[in-house]
N, C-alpha and C positions, 0 to 999 in steps of 0.2 A: 654113620654118625661121626661128627667132627668133635674132637675133644680139645678144649681150651684149658690149660693149666696155669693158674695164677700162683705166684710165689707166696702170697699171703692174702688174708681176707680183704684187705683194702688196696690191693695191687691195681691201681687205676691205670698206670701206663700200659701194662700187659693187656688189661681188658680193653682199653681204647684201641690199641693196635689190632687186636683180634676182631673187635667189632667193626672197625673200618674195613679190614680185608674181607670179612664175610659179608658185610652189607654190600660192598661193591660187587662181590661174586654172586649176590642174590641168595645166599644160604638162608633157608627158613629157620626161624627160631627153634622149632621142634627138632631140627637136625643138629643142634649144638648141645654139647654136654660140658657144663662148667665145673671144673674141679679146682681145689686148692691144695697145694702141697707138692713137694719135690718128688714124692714117690711115684706120681703118675707121669706118663709119657704123653706129651701133647701131639695132636695130629698136625702135620705141617700146614701153615696157613696158605690159603689160595693166593694166587697172584693178584695184587691190588691194582687194577687198571681203571682209568677214567676219573672224572671229577667227583669230588665228594665234599658236600657242604651241609652242615647242620647248624642251627642257631647257636650262637655262643652261650646263650642262657641255658640251653639244654646240656651243653658240655659241663658248665659249672654245676648244674643240678645233679648230673650223673656223678661228678667228682665228690659231691657231698653225700649223695644217697648210697654210694657203694660202701660207705663206712657203716651203714646200718646193719642190724643183726639178721634181717630177713634173708633166708637162704635162697629165695627166688629173685633177689634183686638183680643179679647179673642178667638173667633172661628178660626181666621186666625192662631194664634199661636198654637192652639190645633191641627189643620190640619198638621202643620209643624212637631210637636212633634210626632204625629202618624206615619207620613211617615218616620221620622228618626228612630223611634223604629222598623219599619218594614224593615229598611235597605235602604230606598229610600231617600237619603240625597244628594241634589244637590245645589251647590252654585248659579246655574243659574235658579233655580225654580222661576217662576213669584211670587209665594207667598213669597219666601225668599227675593226677591228684594223688594217687598212691605214691608215686615217686617223690612228690613234694612232702608228703607225710614222713617218708623215710629220711629225707634230707633234714627235716626239722628234728626228727628223733636223734639223728647223728650229731647235729649242731648242739642240741640240748645236752647230749651226753658229753660232748667235748667241753662245754662250759662246766658241767657238773664235775667232771674229772679234774679239770684245771683248778676248780675251786676246792675240791675235797682232798686231793692227793697230799700226803704228808711226807716229809723227807727226814732221813736219819743220816747224820754225818758219819762216814766210815773212812778210816785212815788207811791208805795204801801208799803208792808212790806220791799221790796227792790226796787231799781230803775230798772224797767224792760224796755228794748228797744223793742218797739212794731213796727213791720213792716206790711205794707199792700201791697198786690199785687194781680192782677187778671191774672193768667197765662193762656196761651193758651193750656196748656197740664197739666196732673196730676203729677206735679213735686214737689209739696210742701214738701213731705217727703224727697226727695233727697236734696233739698236746705236746709231744716232744719238740716239734718244730717251734711252737710258741715259747716254750721254756728256754730253748737254745737261743732264740732271738732276744728274749727279755733278760736273760742272765748269762751272757756269753763268757763271763769271767769265772763261772762256776763249773766244776766237773759234776755232771749229772748222770744218774742212771734211773730210768723209769721202767719198772718191772710190772708185768701183768701176766696172767696165766697163758695168754696166747702169743705174746710178743714182748720183746725188751728193746729199749732204745737207750743209747748212750751218747752223751755229748762230750767229746774229748778235746774240745777247744777249737778245732778247725773243721770238724765234720760230725755228722750224726751217723752212728753205727747201729745197725739193727740186727737182731738175732732172735733165737727161740726164747719163749717166756719161761716162767717159773710157776709150778703148781702152788696153789694157795697153802697146801699142807706144809710146804717147805719154808714158809715165812710166818709162822704162827705168832712170833713176837719179835722184838727188836734184835735179840741175840741171834735168832734163827735167820732173820733178814740179813744181818751183817755177815753171818757165816756163809749163807748161800751166795751173796754177792762176791765175797772174797774167793770162794771156790770157783765160781763161774766166770767172773768178769774183771777181776782186779788187774789182770795182765793187759787189758785194753788201755789202761790209764798209765802204763809205765812210761810212755813217751807223750803224755797229753800235753798239748801246746795251748795254754790258756792265756788270753790277753790279760793285761794288768787289771787288778780289781779296782773299782771306783773307791772313792774315799768314804767307805762305810765300814762299820765294825764287822768282824767275822760273823757268818750266819749263826754259828754255835752260840755266840753271845746274845743273840736275839731269842733264844729258846727259853720258854717258861721253865722254871726250875722243877715243877712237878708235872712233867709231860706225860700224858697217857701213852699206852703202848702204840708204837708206830707213828707217833706224831704229837703235836705238830712242830716241826722245825720251821720257823717262819723265814721265808725268803725275803730279801730286802724289798721294800716298796719300789716298784718300777720307776726309774728316773729319780730316785729319792734324793732329797736335799739333806744336808747334815742335820738341820733343825728337825726334820721329820723323823729321822732315825733316832735322834736323841729323845724326842717326845715319845716315840714308841717304847724305847727302853725304860724311860722314867715311868710311863703309864703302867708298865708291867708290875711295878711295886706300889701302885696307888692305893692309899688308904684314906682318901678324902671323905668317904662315907662308909656306912656299915655294910654295904653290899660286897665289898672285897672279901670278907670272911667266908661266907658260904659258897662263893663262886670258885670255879676251878682256876680261872685265869682272866686277865684283862683281854678283851677282844678289841684291838685297835682297827682302824679302817685300812683299806687296801685299794691300790690303783695307782696310776701314774701321776706324779706331780705335774701340774699344768693341765690336768684333765678339764675339758670344757664343761662337763656336768658333774656335779657332786650329788649323790643320793644319800639322804640321811633318814634312817629308820629309828625305831624306838630303843631297842636294847638287844643283846644277843639272846638267842633261845638256847634250848638244851643242847642241841648238836653243835651250835656255834661255841658254846662254853667249853665243850670237850675238845673240839677240833681247833679252836683258836682263830677262826676266820669268820668274817661277817657274812650273813645271808647265804648259808650253805644248807640249812634245814628245809623243811617243806615250803615255808614262805619264800625262802631264797630261791628254791628251784622254780617256784611259780613266777617269781620276779625274772629269773633268767629266761623263761619261756616268753613272758610278755616283752622283755627287752628285745629278744630275737625277732618277734613279730613286728615290733615297732621300728626295727632297723637300727637298733642301738647295740654296739659291741661292748659287752660288759668290761672287756679288757682295756677299753679306752676311757672308762669313766671311773670316778672314785666313789667307793661305797663305804659308808660308815654308819654308826649308831650314835644317838644322842647320849646314851648311857653305855658305859663300857663293860659293865659286869651284869651277869644274869641274875635278875631278882626272881626268886621262886620260893615255893613252900613245899617241903617234902610230903609226899603221900605214898607211903610204902616204898616201893622201888622207883616210883616216878617223881619227877620234879615239876610241879605245876607253875606256869608263868604267873607273875604278878606285875601289874602296871607300876612303873616307877612313880614315886611321888615328887612333888615340886622341889623339895630340898635335895633329893638325889639327882634330879636333872640339873639343878643349879651347880652341884658339886662337880659334875662332869663337864660343865660348860668350858672349863679351862682347857681340857683335851680337845674338845670339838673346835674351839677357836684356834688352837694350835694347828689342827688339820686344815682348817679353812685358810689360815694365813699361809701355809706351805703350798696348798693346792692352787689357790686363787682361781676357782672356777668362774666361768661366766654365768652359769645358771646353777642354782641349788634347788633340787627337787625334794620337798618335805613329805615324807611318807607317813602320814598319820598325825594325830593330835600331839603326841609327845614330842616328835621331831619339830613340829611347828612351834610349840611352846618354847623349846630349847633355843630356837633361832630368833623368834619374834619377841620372847619375853612376856608373853601374855597367853591366857587360855584361848584356844582356837576351836571353833565348832566346824568340823570338816564338812558337814552337810551344807553349810552356808558358804564356805570359802573354797570348796573344792574346785579345781580348774582355774583358780585365779592366779594371775601373774602380777608381780609387784616389784618395786625397786627396794634394794637393801642398802643400809648405810655405807657398806664398803664398796659400793659400785656394782655389785653383782645383782642379778635378777633372782627372784624367788618364785616358786611354783608349788602349789599345794595339791596333793592327791591323797588317796587312801594308802594305808599300809597293805601289802599283799596278804597278810594274815586275815584282813577283813574279808577277802574273797573266799578264804578257806572256811570262814564262819557262816557263809550264806546257808539258809535253811534247805534249799533244794537246788537241783542242777540248773533249772531255768534261771533262778536268781543269780547263781554263780556265773552262768554264761553271760547274762546281761551285764553284770558288774565287771566281769573280766573284759568284755568288749569295750566298755567305757574306759577302763583302766588303760588298755592298750592304746585307745585313741588319745588319751591324755599324755601318754608317754610319747606318742608321735608328735603331739603339739609341743611338748617339752623339747624334743630333738630339733624341731623347726625353730623354736625360740632361741636355742643355743646357737644354731647355725646362723641365725640372723644377727646375733651379737658378736660374731667373729670379726 
């Protein structure tokens, strides 16, 4: 039995090197034992001789799927590579279909973690923004790389139970994670970070910050435990930052009172596509970010299948506060009325002016009414593309919550497939406008 020891659960370089060596040596999959952790001692790799070639798409698939939570993924991917090396490469292979599902699960969890993680500013040698999350897959490295790329001027720590990642300005430093019991609230999170990781940032070399206010100034005053500290909008313009700050104290309509906070849009300024929904839901109201609840997670999945990277689009709502009615401990959604939509038009237009998207995708009737200024029947106008007065194109489809309300699985699958096809068409429209 050959033992392969990976440094951590998503250690793709070690897995790749071991897979190449053993595939060239003809080692059968059942003769390999995959372990994770430094306590185990690996078996020396066999000498890797001869040519080795597998499709580049399979390498990319393996790099994504290895982040899934399935304990059998290492052996599964090894089998696929061995078959491809032998010339037996089929897109319909059951193992290939399983690997694709694992890759989709990992990508979906990457988007979910990036959307839901919340940050707390903790002062040491520098102010470090400390985030805690418990992902359902091994995606900490991928999320940390994305945050380091998008916010290079910020000192960041991302803590999970299995792994921690720290951006110190010129490199990502990884280490052991923190058990959830150690970060029960903000004070515990700050204390755990100070005890374990503060020394990493003593000589942090951070590039100059862009001309935006400190992150702490963008935090809602009544922040729930562990968040959300709002990171600056990627590539943000001064006008967008000012609008987000001003919107946090908006009282243009009566919805501000019962809501936890204003939920402004997020995404890069200059994004080619802007998605507009109705309003924040219960989770968005608490977390402070758009489309992170059940409908948002379904949207993430559909965007992924349609080939659209959520990090490269701007996502917002027509109404910035959660309209609801209390029912015991629950808060039930209520559809915003026309005066409330009109009151929030000011903020939506500020976002549109700053982002300047080529295409605006209107998710549902409320979003369509906010942009078009008239009632819209989605059944009649769904899938329609049209010109807008500011030079952008518009495109109407359903809100993802519509899919969640379908009466049965068959209806939901049919409507979901149609929704994904419309998102693919929207992506093609945006590409054609570039």
